[in-house]
N, C-alpha and C positions, 0 to 999 in steps of 0.2 A: 347450718344451724338448725334447719328443719329436722323433723323425725325422719328416720330411714325410709327411703322410698318417696319422699316429698321434696320438690325443688324449693330453692329460695328465689325470691324476686329481688333483683338489685336495680336500684334507680340512682342515676348520677345526674349532676347538673350544677347550676349556680348555687344550690343549697347544700352541696356536698354529696355524700353517699348515704343511702338508706337501704337496709336489708329487711324485707318482710319474710317471715317464716311461718310455717305451719307446724306447730308443736303437738297438735292432737289429730292431724289428718283432716280436719274439718274447717277450721277458721285460720285467718292470717293475722299476724300481729307484727308491729314494728319491733325488731329485736336488736338492731344495730343502727347507730347513727354516727357517721364520721364527718366532722366539719372540715371545711377547706383548710389546708395547711398553707401558712404564709398568705392569708387572704388579702386580696386587693382592697385598698382604701385610699383616702386622700394623701396620706403620708407614705403609702406604699403602692404607687400606681402601676408597677410592673408585677405585682403579686398575683396569686392564683385567683382567677375569675370563675372557673368552673372545673369540676372533674368531668372527664369525657369517657374514654373507653375503659373497659374492665376485662381482664381475663383471669380465670381461676387456675391455680397450679397446686399440685401436691395435696389436693383435698383439704387445704388449710389456709392458703394465702390467696389474696387478690392483688394483682398488679394493676395499678390505676394510673391512667394518663391524665395530665392536667394542661390547661392553657391559661394564658393571661388575656387581658383585654386586647382586642384587635387594634385599638388606637395606638398601641406602642409602636406600630410600624411607622406612624407619622413622626414619632419622637426619636427614631433611630436608636432604640434601646433594646437590650436583651430581655426576654421574659424572665421572670423570677418565680416560676410556677413549677415546683418539683413534682416528678412522678413518685409514686409510693408503692411500697410493698406492705400490705396490711394483713395481719394475722386476725382473721375474723373469728377464730375460735377463742383467742384470748382478748380480742377487741383492743389490739395495740398496733401502732405503726412500727414496723421493725427496720425500715430503711426509707430514706428519701434519696432520690438519684435523678440524674438528667436535668440538673438546674441549668437554665438557659434555653431549654427547648420549648417549642410551642407544640405540644404533643396532643394530637387529636385521637389517635387510635393506638391500640396495643394488641399483640397477638402472640401466643405461644407457638413456636414453630419447631421444625425438626422432630426429634423424639420427645419434645416437651422440655428440653434442657436449655432452650434459648428463648429470649423475648425480643420481639421486633417492635420498635416504636415508629409510628407513622407521624411525621412532623410536617407542619405547614397548614393546610386545611382550607384556605380560602382562595377564590379566583384572583383576588387583588393582592395576595401576599406570597412572596417567595423568600428563599434564603436559607433553608435548613435541611440537613440530610436525614434520611430514615436510618436509624441505628440499631444494631444487634447487640444484645447483652447476654452474657452467659450466667446461668444460675449456679451459684456456688454454695455448698453447705458450709456452715461455720465450723472451723476445726479447733477453736480455742476452748471448746467445752460449753460455749454459750449457745443457747437454743436459738434457731432461726436460720435464715438464708441471706445471702447478699447477691445482688446483680452487679456484675463487672463488665465493662465494655469489652466486647469480644475482639480477639486478635484477627478473626476472619469476618469481615463484613460481607454484605451482599456482592460487592464488586471490589476487585483488586484496586488498590490505590484510592479508595473512597475516603473523602474527608470525614473526620469524626469531630470537627470543631463546629460549635454553634456560633453563628454571627448574627448581628442585629437583623431583624426582618426588614424586607424592602417592599415598599408599595409599588405595584406595577399596574399596567393596563389590564383590566379583567377580560378583555376580548379573548375568546378561546384561541389557543395557540396550536394550530394543526401543523403536523410535520409532513413535508413532501417526501421524506425518506423514513418510512415507518420502521425500518429495520436497522436504523442507526442506534447506537447505545444511548440511552437516556442520561441526562445529567442528574445523577442521584443526589447531588448536594443542593439542588434548587427546586425540589419537588413542591407541589401544592397538595400534598397527600391528605386525603380525608379519611381513608380507611386502609388498613392492611389485614389480610387474612391468609391462613395457610391451609392447604389441603393435600393429603396424600394422593399421589397420582393414580394409584391402583386401588383406591377405595379400601386400603388396608393400612391400619395404623402402624403396622410394623415395617411398612415399605420405606426404603431409604430414598425414594424419589418423592419430591413434593413440588407443588405449585404455590407460589406466593402471589396473591392478587394485590395490586397496588391501585387504589382508586384515587384519582387526582381530579381537581376542579379546574376547568378551563385549561387543561393540559392532558395530553394523551394518557389514558390508563394502560397499565401493563400487567402481563403475566410473566413471572420469572420461574424458570425451571432450574432446580439444583438437586444434587445428589450427595448423600453422605455428609450433609451439613457443610459442604464446600461452597466455593464461590458460585454465583449464578453462571450457568453455561449456555443458557438459551433465553432469549427475550422475545416475547410475542406482544407487541403493542396492538391495541384494539382500535382499528381505524374508525374515525369519527367520534371516538369516546371523549374527545376534548370538549365537545358540546358546540353550541352555536348561539347566535343572537337572534331571538324571535322578535318579529315586528310587533307582536301583541303582548308578549310576556317578558321581554328582556332576555337576560342571559339564561341559557339552559345548561346546567352543569351537573356532572355526576356527583352524588353525595354518599353513595353506598353501593355495595355489590355482594354477590354470592356466586359460588361455583357449585354445579351439580354434575356428578359423574354418573352416566348411564352406560354400562358396558365400556366400550372403547371411545364413547363420545363424551366430550366436555362441553357443558353449557355454562356460559357466563351471563349473569343478569346484572345490569347496572340500573340503579334507581336514580333518576334524574330530577333535580330541582327545577320547577317551572316547565317540565316537559314530560313526554312519554318515556317509559322505561325502554331499555334496549337489551336484546338478547343476541349473543354470539354463540355459534356452535362450530366445532371442529373435531377431528380425530385426535386422540391423546398422543399418538405417535408423532404428530406434527410439532409437538413441543421439543422433541429430540432431534428432528431432522432439519436440514438447512433449507430444503425446498418447502415453503410454508404457504398455504392458501387459507383463506378464512371466509366464512359465511356470516353475514349480518342480517338480522331480521328486524 
């Protein structure tokens, strides 16, 4: 929306989505406001309580993830908070999708033709898979795009069905076998992000970072937009219970590539951040070791 060379500022939350733009290169103004779709209220308790993650695609659209109120886990009900494809140039919603998901995060992955939703999000909530969608151009002559559930998910045989959220013990769940395959259908995912393994946007190799709360965080390696072929869980990333602060859980993360070194930074709620480092080749090899700082 801003003039060429100037960024937009996008804010999401319980009030919907706002875009602030610089049209003259000097000052910022509110240029777009998108209210919650199917907003929660007394007669619609499973509706949208907040917009969460946002990712831009094709220099025209925003894919927006949404969540319902967390109390629906106590009611054994499905969320009714759809994710959106928003055309910010025309200021219209062109698609609602993923009804039934509690979507905390969204990321464009691969060559930008796929969207990954991170579902779950809280230490005391489980029950939903992280799902891949394929971006499809409309062929009927109608302007716009559609997101369709991908035939190839992150894992072979992964469930693509949303079920009612389940309330569980929020005590961090550490794994004694870090190299076992995670249960992708019961994640507590707070954030998903994708990174090219070679610091090259044209690379067919990528890392997908999955940040979970009170559950081990993972790095997934995949190539040519195929199934994940290597999983690197991050030891200790499930968090812990502090005597003074209560639960310490991962809430966000980032990946930094420096030469052949990979650095993963996890931002923890109620505790210090954690940094992991390892050689990038270890994501391809069976014999893996990992340093934690």
